[in-house]
C-alpha positions in Angstrom: 89.3 73.2 49.9 92.5 75.0 49.1 95.4 72.6 48.6 97.7 72.5 51.7 95.1 74.2 53.9 94.4 72.4 57.2 91.0 71.0 57.8 89.2 72.5 60.8 89.2 70.4 63.9 86.2 68.1 63.9 83.8 68.4 66.8 83.1 65.2 68.5 79.4 64.3 68.7 78.3 62.9 72.0 75.2 60.9 72.9 74.3 62.7 76.0 75.3 64.9 79.0 75.1 63.7 82.5 73.7 66.3 84.9 75.1 65.6 88.3 72.2 67.2 90.2 68.8 66.3 91.6 67.6 69.9 91.1 64.6 70.2 88.9 65.5 73.9 88.3 68.9 73.0 86.8 67.3 70.4 84.7 64.8 72.9 83.4 67.5 75.4 82.6 69.7 72.8 80.8 66.6 71.8 78.8 66.4 75.4 77.5 69.7 74.8 75.7 68.2 71.7 73.9 71.0 69.5 75.0 69.9 65.9 75.7 70.9 64.7 79.2 70.1 62.3 81.9 70.2 63.0 85.6 72.3 61.4 88.4 72.5 62.8 91.9 75.9 62.0 93.4 76.3 61.9 97.2 78.3 64.9 98.2 78.7 66.5 101.6 77.6 70.1 101.0 78.7 71.4 104.4 81.0 74.5 104.3 84.6 73.9 105.2 86.2 76.0 108.0 87.4 79.4 106.7 86.0 78.7 103.2 84.7 81.8 101.2 81.3 81.5 99.6 82.9 81.7 96.1 85.4 78.9 97.0 82.5 76.8 98.4 80.5 77.1 95.2 83.6 76.1 93.1 84.5 73.2 95.3 81.1 71.7 95.5 80.5 72.0 91.7 83.8 70.1 91.1 82.9 67.5 93.8 79.7 66.7 92.1 81.2 65.9 88.7 83.9 63.9 90.4 81.4 61.9 92.4 79.2 61.0 89.4 79.5 57.6 87.8 79.5 58.3 84.1 82.4 56.7 82.2 82.9 58.2 78.8 80.1 60.8 79.3 80.5 64.5 79.7 79.4 65.3 83.3 78.0 68.7 84.3 77.7 69.7 87.9 76.7 72.9 89.7 76.2 74.4 93.1 74.7 77.6 94.3 75.7 79.5 97.4 73.6 82.4 98.8 75.7 84.8 100.9 75.6 88.1 102.6 79.2 89.0 102.9 80.9 85.9 104.3 77.7 84.6 105.9 76.2 81.7 103.9 72.5 80.9 103.9 71.6 77.3 103.1 68.3 75.5 102.8 66.0 76.3 105.8 65.5 73.4 108.1 62.2 74.7 109.4 59.9 77.7 109.4 61.8 79.5 112.2 65.1 79.3 110.3 63.4 80.4 107.1 61.9 83.5 108.8 65.3 84.3 110.3 66.9 84.0 106.8 64.3 86.2 105.1 64.4 88.8 107.9 68.2 89.1 107.3 68.1 89.0 103.5 65.0 91.1 102.8 65.5 94.8 102.3 69.2 94.5 101.6 71.4 93.2 98.8 73.0 89.8 98.9 75.1 87.7 96.5 74.4 84.5 94.8 77.4 82.5 93.6 76.9 79.5 91.3 79.8 77.2 90.4 79.4 75.1 87.2 81.9 72.4 86.4 82.3 70.1 83.4 84.4 66.9 83.4 85.1 64.6 80.3 87.9 62.5 79.2 90.2 63.4 82.1 89.6 67.1 81.5 88.0 69.3 84.0 87.0 72.9 84.1 85.0 75.1 86.4 83.5 78.6 86.4 81.9 80.6 89.2 79.3 83.2 88.3 78.1 85.8 90.8 75.0 87.9 90.8 73.6 90.4 93.3 69.9 90.3 94.4 67.9 92.8 96.3 64.8 91.5 98.0 62.0 93.8 99.1 61.1 93.9 102.8 58.5 91.3 103.9 56.1 91.4 106.8 55.7 88.5 109.1 52.3 87.7 107.5 53.9 87.6 104.1 56.7 85.4 105.3 54.3 82.9 106.9 52.2 82.9 103.7 55.2 82.3 101.6 56.4 79.4 103.8 52.9 77.9 103.6 53.3 77.5 99.8 56.1 75.0 100.3 58.4 76.8 97.8 61.1 77.9 100.3 61.8 74.5 101.8 64.5 73.2 99.5 65.9 76.6 98.3 69.2 78.1 99.3 68.4 81.4 101.0 64.8 80.3 101.5 63.4 81.8 98.3 63.0 80.9 94.6 63.5 83.8 92.2 62.0 81.7 89.3 58.8 81.1 91.4 56.7 83.0 93.8 59.9 84.6 95.1 60.0 86.8 92.0 57.2 88.8 93.6 59.7 90.3 96.0 63.0 90.2 94.1 63.2 93.9 93.3 66.6 94.0 91.7 68.9 91.4 90.0 72.3 92.4 88.8 74.2 89.8 86.8 73.2 86.4 85.5 69.5 85.5 86.2 70.1 81.9 85.3 73.0 81.7 87.8 70.6 82.9 90.5 68.2 80.1 89.6 71.0 77.5 89.7 72.8 77.1 86.3 74.5 80.0 84.5 73.6 79.2 80.9 76.2 81.4 79.1 79.0 79.8 81.0 77.6 76.3 80.7 77.4 76.7 76.9 80.9 78.1 76.8 82.3 75.1 78.8 80.6 72.6 76.5 81.9 74.4 73.4 85.4 74.5 74.9 85.3 70.7 75.4 84.3 70.2 71.7 80.7 69.2 72.4 78.7 70.1 69.4 75.6 71.4 71.2 74.1 72.8 67.9 73.6 69.3 66.5 70.5 68.9 68.7 69.0 72.4 68.1 67.4 71.9 64.7 63.7 70.8 64.6 64.8 67.3 63.8 67.7 67.2 66.3 65.5 68.4 69.1 63.3 65.3 68.8 66.2 62.9 68.7 67.1 63.0 72.3 68.4 59.7 73.9 
């Protein structure tokens, strides 16, 4: 080291990330990054506030989830996905009739998917919202009934899963595919790096097997 030169700031190794979500899709995406984590699903009221835009809703709920989690000393990651056509928000269908009404509205036209991702650690907090545009092909009533019968749409915002059977009628995706699924990986990695979390320590062959 050159005399007088400053040492680079050391990255702080952490034992684990807390994923504040019960979504198996977000867990699967975070697993792609080879970052060890455990899951905790905080209780958050996900209803839309009066006059709230879809982007603001995704941002607020992502932040609410990391704040509601109980993880002292552990970096906490939270996300929320909002499917919207203009200002109209499409949540998880309560029943088949609501599902068919959603798909009738969304299919054959473009709509937006906004995913907020938030990270909280050591009294720091940051959030990003990533938006993508999806075009679904038109579906017949027979196709919609068959899709509902698979069980896939029941817990999905907008009534479809682009990473599942729903990929068969998602004709165009502009923007982050992982954000449409539920966790924008580029922005998630950037947040962890910004917080000094050394994500690369787990990505070697040895590190990948040393998850808590």
